Structure formats: C-alpha cells, structure tokens
C-alpha positions in Angstrom: -88.5 24.1 -122.2 -90.9 24.6 -119.8 -92.6 27.7 -120.7 -93.8 26.4 -124.1 -95.7 23.3 -121.7 -96.7 25.0 -118.7 -98.0 28.5 -120.1 -100.3 27.5 -122.9 -101.4 24.5 -120.7 -102.4 27.0 -117.9 -104.3 29.2 -120.3 -105.6 26.6 -122.2 -107.0 24.8 -119.5 -108.5 28.2 -118.3 -110.3 28.9 -122.2 -111.8 25.5 -122.0 -112.8 25.2 -118.5 -113.0 28.8 -116.9 -113.2 27.2 -113.7 -111.8 29.3 -111.0 -111.3 26.3 -108.8 -109.4 24.1 -111.0 -105.7 23.7 -109.8 -104.0 25.3 -112.9 -100.5 24.4 -111.6 -101.3 21.0 -111.8 -102.0 21.4 -115.7 -99.0 22.7 -116.0 -97.0 19.8 -114.4 -99.1 17.4 -116.3 -97.8 19.3 -119.7 -94.4 18.6 -118.3 -95.0 15.0 -117.5 -94.4 13.4 -120.9 -91.0 14.9 -121.5 -89.7 14.1 -118.0 -90.8 10.6 -118.3 -89.5 10.0 -121.7 -86.3 11.8 -121.1 -84.4 8.7 -120.1 -85.2 7.2 -123.3 -84.1 10.2 -125.1 -87.2 10.3 -127.6 -90.7 10.3 -127.5 -92.2 7.1 -126.3 -94.9 5.7 -123.9 -95.5 9.1 -122.0 -96.3 10.5 -125.2 -99.5 8.6 -126.0 -103.2 8.6 -125.6 -103.0 5.4 -123.6 -101.0 6.8 -121.3 -103.0 9.8 -120.9 -106.1 8.2 -120.8 -104.8 5.3 -118.4 -103.6 7.9 -115.7 -107.1 9.5 -116.3 -108.4 6.0 -115.3 -106.1 5.3 -112.7 -107.3 9.0 -110.9 -111.0 8.0 -111.0 -110.4 4.4 -109.7 -108.3 5.8 -107.0 -110.3 8.5 -105.5 -113.7 7.1 -105.8 -115.1 8.6 -102.5 -112.7 11.6 -102.5 -114.4 14.2 -104.8 -112.2 17.0 -103.7 -108.9 14.9 -104.3 -110.2 14.1 -107.9 -111.4 17.2 -109.3 -107.8 18.7 -108.3 -105.9 15.8 -109.9 -107.7 15.5 -112.8 -105.5 18.6 -113.8 -102.7 16.0 -114.5 -104.1 14.5 -117.5 -105.7 17.3 -118.9 -102.2 18.9 -118.9 -100.7 15.7 -120.2 -103.4 16.0 -123.3 -102.5 19.8 -123.7 -98.9 18.4 -124.2 -99.6 16.1 -126.7 -101.3 18.8 -128.7 -98.1 21.3 -128.0 -95.7 18.7 -129.1 -97.4 18.0 -132.2 -98.2 14.4 -131.3 -102.0 14.5 -132.4 -100.6 14.8 -136.2 -98.2 11.2 -135.7 -100.8 8.6 -135.3 -98.4 6.0 -134.7 -97.3 7.7 -131.7 -100.7 8.9 -130.9 -102.4 5.6 -130.9 -99.6 3.2 -129.9 -99.8 0.2 -129.3 -102.8 -0.1 -131.5 -101.1 1.2 -135.0 -97.5 -0.3 -134.5 -93.9 1.4 -133.3 -93.6 5.0 -132.9 -90.0 4.7 -134.0 -87.6 7.1 -132.5 -89.2 10.7 -132.7 -86.5 13.1 -131.0 -87.4 14.3 -127.7 -86.4 18.1 -128.6 -86.6 20.1 -131.6 -83.8 22.3 -133.2 -82.0 24.8 -131.2 -83.8 27.7 -133.1 -87.1 26.0 -132.6 -86.6 25.6 -129.1 -86.0 29.5 -128.8 -89.0 30.2 -130.4 -91.5 27.8 -128.6 -90.0 29.3 -125.3 -90.4 32.9 -126.5 -94.1 32.2 -127.1 -94.6 30.5 -124.0 -93.0 33.5 -122.4 -95.7 35.4 -124.6 -98.3 33.1 -122.7 -96.7 33.4 -119.6 -96.9 37.4 -119.6 -100.9 37.1 -120.7 -101.6 34.9 -117.6 -99.6 37.1 -115.4 -101.8 40.1 -116.9 -105.0 38.7 -117.3 -104.9 37.2 -113.8 -103.3 40.1 -112.2 -100.4 38.1 -110.7 -98.4 41.1 -110.1 -100.8 41.8 -107.0 -99.1 39.6 -104.4 -102.0 38.7 -102.6 -103.5 37.2 -105.6 -99.9 35.7 -106.7 -99.9 34.1 -103.2 -103.7 32.6 -104.0 -102.4 31.0 -107.3 -99.2 29.6 -105.7 -100.7 28.1 -102.8 -104.2 26.7 -104.2 -103.7 26.7 -108.3 -106.5 28.6 -108.4 -106.8 31.6 -111.1 -109.4 34.5 -111.2 -109.4 37.2 -114.0 -109.3 40.8 -113.2 
C-alpha cells in the first residue's frame, strides 16, 4: 500500500500548507514510515503512535537548531507521519494513538483485507491523478523540479 498513503499525504500537506517550498516528497516518505517500521512486528505498534510522531518532531527540532533550511525540509517527515495516522484510522483507536499512556494497543493488523486494500489503492491512484493534473506534472520540466526538490507549484 503505497499510493493510499503517499498521494493523500502530498495533497493533504498541500491543502493545509500551500507552501511551494515544502518538500512534498518527504511528506510522502513520512506517510510510509510507520508501516515500514512496524512491518517486522506484523501489526501496528510503536510507529503508529502519537508519541512516535511527536518524538520524531522533537528529534528533528533538536538536531537542526542552527540549520533552518534543513529543519524546514525535514519537518515534512513528521507531517507525513501524522497524515499516515489519520489515513490508517489510528486516530479512532485511543489505546494505540496515545500509547503508552492508555495502555496496550493489542495486536491490530498492519494490513487490511485484500478488498479494502484494492479500494484504498484505487483512491490513492485518484489522488495521484489529481496531483499530476493540478501541478502540471505531465510537463517534464515541472516533473523534474518536483523529483529533484520536492516542490510543487500549481498550474
């Protein structure tokens, strides 16, 4: 499940921030991080918690105290991670979202049923098509700027 998280993270970050200088590629990567980190466990766990997202934000803020440009670029990672929590439905599961403060999250499956996965990826594809169209990524020059810098500029 790549499109279901990556494409809505890009478009969601754009809708909220509308910053052409934001690195939307890193927001997409951040949206994939929780599943990558929790995959070895086989269920949603530590990376699917608010504590992890806020912890990553704190690490980035602390590590980039005197490097403003690096900070502004890396902040896209926790933004993507927070969007993942919304897309995965974690916000509706208090024990998981607020772990360890509300106890154990149990063993919630990392991946949904195959039919749900197909629908989610189709929705992600629709988001990707919207991004392609809205930001003129059919144009090779605009696409190259996005791939090189992560910046988006609406047509």
